[in-house]
C-alpha positions in Angstrom: 2.4 65.8 -209.0 6.0 67.2 -208.7 6.9 69.9 -211.4 9.1 67.8 -213.8 9.1 67.3 -217.3 6.4 64.8 -218.6 5.6 63.2 -221.9 1.9 63.3 -222.9 0.3 60.1 -224.0 -2.7 59.2 -225.9 -4.1 56.4 -224.1 -4.5 55.1 -220.5 -4.4 51.5 -219.6 -6.7 51.2 -216.6 -7.5 48.2 -214.4 -11.1 48.0 -212.8 -12.2 45.7 -210.1 -15.8 44.8 -209.1 -15.1 44.1 -205.5 -18.3 42.0 -204.7 -17.8 39.8 -207.7 -14.1 39.7 -207.6 -14.1 40.6 -211.5 -11.1 42.3 -212.8 -10.9 44.0 -216.3 -8.3 45.9 -218.0 -9.4 48.6 -220.4 -7.6 51.1 -222.6 -9.2 54.5 -222.6 -8.1 57.2 -225.0 -7.6 60.8 -223.5 -10.7 62.7 -223.9 -13.0 59.6 -224.3 -15.5 58.0 -221.8 -15.6 54.1 -221.3 -18.3 52.2 -219.2 -17.6 49.3 -216.9 -20.8 47.9 -215.3 -22.3 50.8 -213.2 -19.4 53.3 -213.6 -18.2 55.6 -216.3 -14.7 56.8 -216.7 -13.4 59.7 -218.6 -9.6 60.2 -218.8 -8.5 63.9 -219.4 -4.7 63.4 -219.3 -2.2 60.6 -219.2 1.4 61.4 -218.8 4.6 59.6 -218.5 7.8 60.9 -216.4 10.7 62.1 -218.4 12.6 59.0 -219.9 15.7 60.0 -218.1 14.0 59.6 -214.7 12.5 56.5 -213.0 9.5 55.3 -214.9 6.2 56.3 -213.7 2.7 57.4 -215.1 0.0 59.8 -214.1 -3.5 60.2 -215.3 -6.2 62.6 -214.6 -9.6 60.8 -214.5 -13.4 61.4 -213.8 -15.3 58.5 -212.6 -19.2 58.5 -212.2 -21.4 55.9 -210.8 -25.1 55.2 -211.5 -27.1 56.6 -209.8 -24.6 58.6 -207.6 -22.9 60.9 -210.1 -19.4 61.8 -209.9 -17.4 59.6 -207.2 -14.0 60.7 -208.2 -12.1 63.4 -210.1 -8.3 63.8 -209.9 -4.9 62.4 -210.6 -3.8 58.8 -210.1 -0.2 57.7 -209.9 0.8 54.3 -211.1 3.7 53.9 -208.8 1.7 55.3 -205.6 -1.8 54.0 -206.2 -2.8 54.7 -202.4 -1.9 58.4 -202.8 -5.2 59.4 -204.5 -7.3 56.2 -204.5 -11.0 55.9 -205.6 -12.9 55.6 -202.4 -16.0 53.5 -203.3 -17.4 50.4 -201.7 -18.3 48.6 -205.0 -15.2 49.4 -207.3 -11.4 49.9 -207.4 -9.7 51.6 -210.3 -6.0 52.0 -210.9 -3.7 53.2 -213.4 -1.6 50.5 -215.2 0.3 52.7 -217.7 0.1 55.2 -220.6 0.7 54.5 -224.2 
């Protein structure tokens, strides 16, 4: 993430897909809280929006764990560049929709 001014937001809007079932869900996850989706748990540690005077983008720091594997992802996700730091998992895709 480049060093610019960011606005901290309280809630991340996350889209989760079960690849095998083709099931997609959108969830809101408050910063600091954990939510479950089937066999994964997601904890959002930060959700940031770019400076309002720049092009709109959102970033979140998220930790994702799967049963029984444990942590499968920990890092920043970028809404405008979802392929930059994707979750690498055979069963699930997770991506950031935005921050509120």
